[in-house]
N, CA, C and O atoms as CSV, one atom per row, in Angstrom:
chain,resi,resn,atom,element,x,y,z
A,1,UNK,N,N,-1.222,-28.449,-3.606
A,1,UNK,CA,C,-2.177,-27.291,-3.065
A,1,UNK,C,C,-2.009,-26.393,-4.080
A,1,UNK,O,O,-0.963,-26.493,-4.721
A,2,UNK,N,N,-3.027,-25.276,-4.473
A,2,UNK,CA,C,-2.956,-23.756,-4.895
A,2,UNK,C,C,-3.554,-23.126,-4.530
A,2,UNK,O,O,-4.755,-23.396,-4.522
A,3,UNK,N,N,-3.079,-21.897,-4.006
A,3,UNK,CA,C,-3.303,-20.951,-3.752
A,3,UNK,C,C,-4.203,-20.210,-4.369
A,3,UNK,O,O,-4.013,-19.780,-5.506
A,4,UNK,N,N,-5.591,-19.916,-3.483
A,4,UNK,CA,C,-6.969,-19.140,-4.148
A,4,UNK,C,C,-6.534,-17.733,-4.743
A,4,UNK,O,O,-5.505,-17.143,-4.413
A,5,UNK,N,N,-7.175,-17.423,-5.378
A,5,UNK,CA,C,-7.338,-16.582,-5.591
A,5,UNK,C,C,-7.651,-15.193,-5.128
A,5,UNK,O,O,-7.382,-14.091,-5.604
A,6,UNK,N,N,-8.292,-15.569,-4.072
A,6,UNK,CA,C,-9.395,-14.870,-3.183
A,6,UNK,C,C,-8.304,-14.432,-1.743
A,6,UNK,O,O,-8.729,-13.565,-0.980
A,7,UNK,N,N,-7.181,-14.958,-1.508
A,7,UNK,CA,C,-6.122,-15.117,-0.808
A,7,UNK,C,C,-5.425,-13.924,-1.128
A,7,UNK,O,O,-4.922,-13.698,-2.229
A,8,UNK,N,N,-5.398,-12.972,0.098
A,8,UNK,CA,C,-4.213,-11.420,-0.601
A,8,UNK,C,C,-3.759,-10.513,0.125
A,8,UNK,O,O,-4.713,-9.821,0.481
A,9,UNK,N,N,-2.553,-10.032,0.657
A,9,UNK,CA,C,-2.398,-9.196,1.238
A,9,UNK,C,C,-3.360,-7.878,1.661
A,9,UNK,O,O,-3.751,-6.997,0.895
A,10,UNK,N,N,-3.576,-7.976,2.838
A,10,UNK,CA,C,-4.660,-6.370,3.669
A,10,UNK,C,C,-4.217,-5.137,2.862
A,10,UNK,O,O,-4.660,-4.461,1.933
A,11,UNK,N,N,-3.053,-5.167,3.718
A,11,UNK,CA,C,-1.945,-3.862,3.419
A,11,UNK,C,C,-1.821,-3.557,1.683
A,11,UNK,O,O,-1.256,-2.507,1.377
A,12,UNK,N,N,-2.333,-4.444,0.559
A,12,UNK,CA,C,-2.722,-3.827,-0.518
A,12,UNK,C,C,-3.554,-2.916,-0.944
A,12,UNK,O,O,-3.315,-1.853,-1.515
A,13,UNK,N,N,-4.798,-3.512,-0.556
A,13,UNK,CA,C,-5.899,-2.984,-0.852
A,13,UNK,C,C,-5.745,-1.353,0.104
A,13,UNK,O,O,-5.932,-0.334,-0.561
A,14,UNK,N,N,-5.381,-1.177,1.754
A,14,UNK,CA,C,-5.184,-0.048,2.061
A,14,UNK,C,C,-3.861,0.490,1.057
A,14,UNK,O,O,-4.188,1.675,0.986
A,15,UNK,N,N,-2.873,0.413,0.424
A,15,UNK,CA,C,-2.318,1.341,-0.923
A,15,UNK,C,C,-2.895,1.748,-1.625
A,15,UNK,O,O,-2.511,2.802,-2.134
A,16,UNK,N,N,-3.836,1.297,-1.947
A,16,UNK,CA,C,-4.823,1.288,-3.179
A,16,UNK,C,C,-5.319,2.466,-3.121
A,16,UNK,O,O,-5.083,3.394,-3.894
A,17,UNK,N,N,-6.401,2.458,-1.707
A,17,UNK,CA,C,-7.120,3.258,-0.865
A,17,UNK,C,C,-6.379,4.341,-0.828
A,17,UNK,O,O,-6.891,5.351,-1.311
A,18,UNK,N,N,-5.115,4.435,-0.309
A,18,UNK,CA,C,-4.161,5.681,-0.121
A,18,UNK,C,C,-4.017,6.800,-1.492
A,18,UNK,O,O,-4.176,7.994,-1.747
A,19,UNK,N,N,-3.534,5.298,-2.265
A,19,UNK,CA,C,-3.298,6.359,-3.844
A,19,UNK,C,C,-4.239,6.709,-4.446
A,19,UNK,O,O,-3.939,7.525,-5.317
A,20,UNK,N,N,-5.402,6.440,-4.388
A,20,UNK,CA,C,-6.460,6.934,-4.869
A,20,UNK,C,C,-7.411,7.904,-4.162
A,20,UNK,O,O,-8.253,8.567,-4.768
A,21,UNK,N,N,-7.208,7.943,-2.761
A,21,UNK,CA,C,-7.745,8.684,-1.904
A,21,UNK,C,C,-6.873,10.137,-2.147
A,21,UNK,O,O,-7.559,11.160,-2.144
A,22,UNK,N,N,-5.641,10.261,-2.323
A,22,UNK,CA,C,-5.010,11.643,-2.513
A,22,UNK,C,C,-4.077,11.748,-3.952
A,22,UNK,O,O,-3.007,12.324,-4.147
A,23,UNK,N,N,-5.063,10.830,-5.001
A,23,UNK,CA,C,-5.064,11.065,-6.403
A,23,UNK,C,C,-3.834,10.979,-7.161
A,23,UNK,O,O,-3.587,11.391,-8.294
A,24,UNK,N,N,-2.972,10.252,-6.166
A,24,UNK,CA,C,-1.578,10.042,-6.813
A,24,UNK,C,C,-1.401,9.001,-8.186
A,24,UNK,O,O,-0.397,8.659,-8.811
A,25,UNK,N,N,-2.723,8.699,-8.333
A,25,UNK,CA,C,-3.295,8.010,-9.706
A,25,UNK,C,C,-2.970,9.010,-11.244
A,25,UNK,O,O,-2.552,8.681,-12.354
A,26,UNK,N,N,-3.470,10.577,-10.549
A,26,UNK,CA,C,-3.577,11.223,-11.826
A,26,UNK,C,C,-2.235,11.898,-11.770
A,26,UNK,O,O,-1.869,12.365,-12.849
A,27,UNK,N,N,-1.328,12.068,-10.632
A,27,UNK,CA,C,-0.221,12.695,-10.693
A,27,UNK,C,C,0.986,11.960,-11.073
A,27,UNK,O,O,2.033,12.533,-11.376
A,28,UNK,N,N,0.841,10.719,-11.057
A,28,UNK,CA,C,2.110,9.346,-11.573
A,28,UNK,C,C,1.817,8.678,-12.393
A,28,UNK,O,O,0.670,8.251,-12.263
A,29,UNK,N,N,2.507,8.234,-13.539
A,29,UNK,CA,C,2.210,7.495,-14.443
A,29,UNK,C,C,1.904,5.808,-13.696
A,29,UNK,O,O,2.362,5.329,-12.658
A,30,UNK,N,N,1.079,5.297,-14.579
A,30,UNK,CA,C,1.472,3.520,-14.230
A,30,UNK,C,C,2.840,2.698,-13.969
A,30,UNK,O,O,2.913,1.873,-13.059
A,31,UNK,N,N,3.710,2.930,-14.669
A,31,UNK,CA,C,5.218,2.568,-14.447
A,31,UNK,C,C,5.658,2.879,-12.973
A,31,UNK,O,O,5.972,2.009,-12.162
A,32,UNK,N,N,5.639,4.470,-12.684
A,32,UNK,CA,C,5.728,5.182,-11.395
A,32,UNK,C,C,4.860,4.393,-9.810
A,32,UNK,O,O,5.074,4.156,-8.622
A,33,UNK,N,N,4.185,4.304,-10.498
A,33,UNK,CA,C,3.100,3.782,-9.193
A,33,UNK,C,C,2.930,2.300,-8.669
A,33,UNK,O,O,2.392,1.985,-7.607
A,34,UNK,N,N,3.548,1.349,-9.712
A,34,UNK,CA,C,4.009,0.210,-9.393
A,34,UNK,C,C,5.086,-0.168,-8.969
A,34,UNK,O,O,5.053,-1.285,-8.453
A,35,UNK,N,N,6.469,0.562,-8.993
A,35,UNK,CA,C,7.316,1.082,-8.212
A,35,UNK,C,C,6.777,0.925,-7.080
A,35,UNK,O,O,6.488,-0.085,-6.437
A,36,UNK,N,N,6.665,2.026,-6.887
A,36,UNK,CA,C,6.090,2.971,-5.810
A,36,UNK,C,C,5.143,1.643,-4.736
A,36,UNK,O,O,5.298,1.557,-3.518
A,37,UNK,N,N,4.451,0.974,-5.342
A,37,UNK,CA,C,3.384,0.128,-4.578
A,37,UNK,C,C,4.323,-0.796,-4.190
A,37,UNK,O,O,4.388,-1.013,-2.980
A,38,UNK,N,N,5.305,-1.584,-5.152
A,38,UNK,CA,C,6.618,-2.549,-4.805
A,38,UNK,C,C,7.318,-2.041,-3.232
A,38,UNK,O,O,7.420,-2.600,-2.140
A,39,UNK,N,N,7.740,-0.625,-3.797
A,39,UNK,CA,C,8.634,-0.599,-2.342
A,39,UNK,C,C,8.000,-0.314,-1.344
A,39,UNK,O,O,8.583,-0.397,-0.263
A,40,UNK,N,N,6.509,0.140,-1.392
A,40,UNK,CA,C,5.853,0.684,-0.038
A,40,UNK,C,C,5.568,-1.095,0.602
A,40,UNK,O,O,5.892,-1.241,1.780
A,41,UNK,N,N,5.090,-2.164,-0.009
A,41,UNK,CA,C,4.562,-3.172,0.394
A,41,UNK,C,C,5.894,-3.585,0.810
A,41,UNK,O,O,5.732,-4.509,1.607
A,42,UNK,N,N,6.863,-3.397,0.688
A,42,UNK,CA,C,8.018,-4.347,0.841
A,42,UNK,C,C,8.376,-4.007,2.358
A,42,UNK,O,O,8.828,-4.764,3.217
A,43,UNK,N,N,7.994,-2.435,2.461
A,43,UNK,CA,C,8.017,-2.083,3.653
A,43,UNK,C,C,7.640,-2.470,4.928
A,43,UNK,O,O,8.301,-2.542,5.964
A,44,UNK,N,N,5.953,-2.816,4.591
A,44,UNK,CA,C,5.084,-3.462,5.653
A,44,UNK,C,C,4.936,-4.751,5.809
A,44,UNK,O,O,5.294,-5.611,5.005
A,45,UNK,N,N,4.308,-4.950,7.036
A,45,UNK,CA,C,4.040,-6.609,7.045
A,45,UNK,C,C,3.060,-6.662,6.025
A,45,UNK,O,O,2.387,-5.944,5.285
A,46,UNK,N,N,3.372,-8.260,6.429
A,46,UNK,CA,C,1.847,-9.091,5.839
A,46,UNK,C,C,0.585,-9.180,6.500
A,46,UNK,O,O,0.444,-9.204,7.722
A,47,UNK,N,N,-0.449,-9.235,5.537
A,47,UNK,CA,C,-1.571,-9.625,6.415
A,47,UNK,C,C,-2.475,-10.269,5.802
A,47,UNK,O,O,-3.416,-9.539,5.490
A,48,UNK,N,N,-2.578,-11.252,5.519
A,48,UNK,CA,C,-3.227,-12.023,4.478
A,48,UNK,C,C,-4.616,-12.346,5.179
A,48,UNK,O,O,-4.862,-12.721,6.326
A,49,UNK,N,N,-5.470,-12.062,4.055
A,49,UNK,CA,C,-7.303,-12.247,4.286
A,49,UNK,C,C,-7.672,-12.980,3.147
A,49,UNK,O,O,-6.980,-13.049,2.131
A,50,UNK,N,N,-8.910,-13.604,3.332
A,50,UNK,CA,C,-9.833,-14.449,2.307
A,50,UNK,C,C,-11.042,-13.073,1.868
A,50,UNK,O,O,-11.405,-12.612,0.785
A,51,UNK,N,N,-11.423,-12.726,3.426
A,51,UNK,CA,C,-12.948,-12.117,2.536
A,51,UNK,C,C,-12.408,-10.450,3.449
A,51,UNK,O,O,-12.151,-10.272,4.640
A,52,UNK,N,N,-12.404,-9.797,2.666
A,52,UNK,CA,C,-12.545,-8.198,2.952
A,52,UNK,C,C,-13.500,-7.867,4.527
A,52,UNK,O,O,-13.327,-7.183,5.536
A,53,UNK,N,N,-14.308,-8.588,4.119
A,53,UNK,CA,C,-15.581,-8.346,5.602
A,53,UNK,C,C,-14.889,-9.129,6.763
A,53,UNK,O,O,-15.127,-8.620,7.859
A,54,UNK,N,N,-14.181,-10.115,6.797
A,54,UNK,CA,C,-13.507,-10.343,7.948
A,54,UNK,C,C,-12.963,-9.170,8.301
A,54,UNK,O,O,-13.566,-8.499,9.139
A,55,UNK,N,N,-11.945,-8.769,7.845
A,55,UNK,CA,C,-11.426,-7.158,8.422
A,55,UNK,C,C,-11.941,-6.186,8.953
A,55,UNK,O,O,-11.474,-5.384,9.762
A,56,UNK,N,N,-13.306,-6.288,8.308
A,56,UNK,CA,C,-14.035,-5.175,8.373
A,56,UNK,C,C,-14.961,-5.682,10.098
A,56,UNK,O,O,-15.739,-5.062,10.822
A,57,UNK,N,N,-14.523,-6.690,10.148
A,57,UNK,CA,C,-15.808,-7.145,11.236
A,57,UNK,C,C,-14.733,-7.367,12.785
A,57,UNK,O,O,-15.081,-7.168,13.949
A,58,UNK,N,N,-13.549,-7.777,12.338
A,58,UNK,CA,C,-12.985,-8.265,13.506
A,58,UNK,C,C,-11.606,-7.631,13.449
A,58,UNK,O,O,-10.605,-8.209,13.870
A,59,UNK,N,N,-11.595,-6.385,12.897
A,59,UNK,CA,C,-10.037,-5.054,13.313
A,59,UNK,C,C,-10.524,-4.137,14.093
A,59,UNK,O,O,-11.372,-3.298,13.787
A,60,UNK,N,N,-9.948,-4.291,15.206
A,60,UNK,CA,C,-10.535,-3.102,15.838
A,60,UNK,C,C,-9.545,-1.886,15.485
A,60,UNK,O,O,-8.391,-1.870,15.056
A,61,UNK,N,N,-10.514,-0.806,15.856
A,61,UNK,CA,C,-10.502,0.789,14.954
A,61,UNK,C,C,-8.744,0.988,15.282
A,61,UNK,O,O,-7.988,1.292,14.359
A,62,UNK,N,N,-8.195,0.757,16.811
A,62,UNK,CA,C,-7.291,0.914,17.006
A,62,UNK,C,C,-6.155,0.525,15.771
A,62,UNK,O,O,-5.610,1.233,14.924
A,63,UNK,N,N,-6.086,-0.557,15.998
A,63,UNK,CA,C,-5.394,-1.313,14.987
A,63,UNK,C,C,-5.620,-0.906,13.667
A,63,UNK,O,O,-4.585,-0.675,13.043
A,64,UNK,N,N,-6.850,-0.724,12.955
A,64,UNK,CA,C,-6.831,-0.271,11.324
A,64,UNK,C,C,-6.067,1.321,11.248
A,64,UNK,O,O,-5.470,1.739,10.256
A,65,UNK,N,N,-6.247,2.063,12.525
A,65,UNK,CA,C,-5.701,3.536,12.578
A,65,UNK,C,C,-4.624,3.395,12.220
A,65,UNK,O,O,-4.201,3.996,11.233
A,66,UNK,N,N,-3.603,2.235,13.207
A,66,UNK,CA,C,-2.351,2.111,12.754
A,66,UNK,C,C,-1.894,1.808,11.711
A,66,UNK,O,O,-0.950,2.401,11.190
A,67,UNK,N,N,-2.543,0.735,11.179
A,67,UNK,CA,C,-2.434,0.120,9.341
A,67,UNK,C,C,-1.881,0.827,8.758
A,67,UNK,O,O,-0.810,0.634,8.183
A,68,UNK,N,N,-2.853,2.304,8.822
A,68,UNK,CA,C,-3.468,3.241,7.736
A,68,UNK,C,C,-2.083,3.862,7.817
A,68,UNK,O,O,-1.413,4.118,6.817
A,69,UNK,N,N,-1.631,4.124,9.267
A,69,UNK,CA,C,-0.308,5.153,9.501
A,69,UNK,C,C,0.743,4.834,8.958
A,69,UNK,O,O,1.532,5.642,8.468
A,70,UNK,N,N,0.886,3.574,8.981
A,70,UNK,CA,C,2.270,2.306,8.410
A,70,UNK,C,C,2.255,3.168,7.185
A,70,UNK,O,O,3.204,3.918,6.958
A,71,UNK,N,N,1.099,3.087,6.290
A,71,UNK,CA,C,0.706,2.689,4.916
A,71,UNK,C,C,1.135,4.593,4.695
A,71,UNK,O,O,1.956,4.737,3.790
A,72,UNK,N,N,0.883,5.375,5.086
A,72,UNK,CA,C,0.632,6.431,4.857
A,72,UNK,C,C,2.271,7.107,5.134
A,72,UNK,O,O,2.529,8.226,4.691
A,73,UNK,N,N,3.313,6.308,5.902
A,73,UNK,CA,C,4.335,6.757,6.443
A,73,UNK,C,C,5.434,6.206,5.492
A,73,UNK,O,O,6.493,6.797,5.282
A,74,UNK,N,N,5.027,4.834,4.852
A,74,UNK,CA,C,5.701,3.863,3.837
A,74,UNK,C,C,5.767,4.583,2.601
A,74,UNK,O,O,6.743,4.536,1.852
A,75,UNK,N,N,4.613,5.322,2.363
A,75,UNK,CA,C,4.684,5.819,0.982
A,75,UNK,C,C,4.947,6.875,0.914
A,75,UNK,O,O,5.235,7.149,-0.251
A,76,UNK,N,N,5.053,8.119,1.891
A,76,UNK,CA,C,6.198,9.493,2.004
A,76,UNK,C,C,7.638,9.000,1.787
A,76,UNK,O,O,8.464,9.292,0.923
A,77,UNK,N,N,7.690,8.047,2.981
A,77,UNK,CA,C,9.390,7.717,2.684
A,77,UNK,C,C,9.407,6.920,1.105
A,77,UNK,O,O,10.494,7.242,0.627
A,78,UNK,N,N,8.941,6.351,0.467
A,78,UNK,CA,C,8.823,5.833,-0.723
A,78,UNK,C,C,9.047,6.884,-2.084
A,78,UNK,O,O,9.621,6.782,-3.169
A,79,UNK,N,N,8.400,7.748,-1.509
A,79,UNK,CA,C,7.796,9.249,-2.614
A,79,UNK,C,C,9.184,10.002,-2.625
A,79,UNK,O,O,9.636,10.510,-3.652
A,80,UNK,N,N,9.756,10.032,-1.536
A,80,UNK,CA,C,10.990,10.468,-1.094
A,80,UNK,C,C,12.351,10.075,-1.601
A,80,UNK,O,O,13.198,10.846,-2.052
A,81,UNK,N,N,12.432,8.961,-1.486
A,81,UNK,CA,C,13.095,7.821,-2.216
A,81,UNK,C,C,12.776,7.830,-3.489
A,81,UNK,O,O,13.695,8.595,-3.782
A,82,UNK,N,N,12.344,7.668,-4.339
A,82,UNK,CA,C,11.797,7.973,-5.428
A,82,UNK,C,C,12.064,9.297,-6.014
A,82,UNK,O,O,12.291,9.614,-7.182
A,83,UNK,N,N,12.006,9.810,-5.228
A,83,UNK,CA,C,12.373,11.487,-5.674
A,83,UNK,C,C,13.512,12.166,-6.037
A,83,UNK,O,O,13.917,12.957,-6.889
A,84,UNK,N,N,13.989,11.365,-4.761
A,84,UNK,CA,C,15.724,11.710,-4.525
A,84,UNK,C,C,16.913,11.015,-6.035
A,84,UNK,O,O,17.859,11.515,-6.645
A,85,UNK,N,N,16.070,9.441,-6.124
A,85,UNK,CA,C,16.871,9.128,-7.407
A,85,UNK,C,C,16.899,9.343,-8.911
A,85,UNK,O,O,17.591,8.985,-9.864
A,86,UNK,N,N,15.729,10.160,-8.662
A,86,UNK,CA,C,14.926,10.931,-10.287
A,86,UNK,C,C,16.334,12.318,-10.067
A,86,UNK,O,O,17.305,12.413,-10.817
A,87,UNK,N,N,16.088,13.120,-9.011
A,87,UNK,CA,C,16.944,14.389,-8.838
A,87,UNK,C,C,18.387,13.362,-9.050
A,87,UNK,O,O,19.103,13.895,-9.898
A,88,UNK,N,N,18.822,12.443,-8.680
A,88,UNK,CA,C,20.142,12.284,-8.816
A,88,UNK,C,C,20.509,11.779,-10.414
A,88,UNK,O,O,21.578,12.142,-10.904
A,89,UNK,N,N,19.701,11.049,-11.082
A,89,UNK,CA,C,19.887,10.757,-12.339
A,89,UNK,C,C,19.596,11.605,-13.323
A,89,UNK,O,O,19.755,11.228,-14.484
A,90,UNK,N,N,19.124,12.879,-13.047
A,90,UNK,CA,C,18.981,13.996,-13.847
A,90,UNK,C,C,20.345,14.662,-13.977
A,90,UNK,O,O,20.470,15.686,-14.650
């Protein structure tokens, strides 16, 4: 059996949505954002799905809000971690 390309972690979408909404892609380069995404996604639980429409239809608003808050908090922690390492390395 081979995993299908359409199976993915829903948190990936939420992280990318946050990055775009807060224009972090204009503030940081690709390498920095790649590292940021890895750090953030490793802090979050997995939520594998096949179709985005499933999440839109079946995910209660409260759970969606909690997931978005988890993403925000994880990104803030990761940015602080990466900034502190940059300061230390300089």
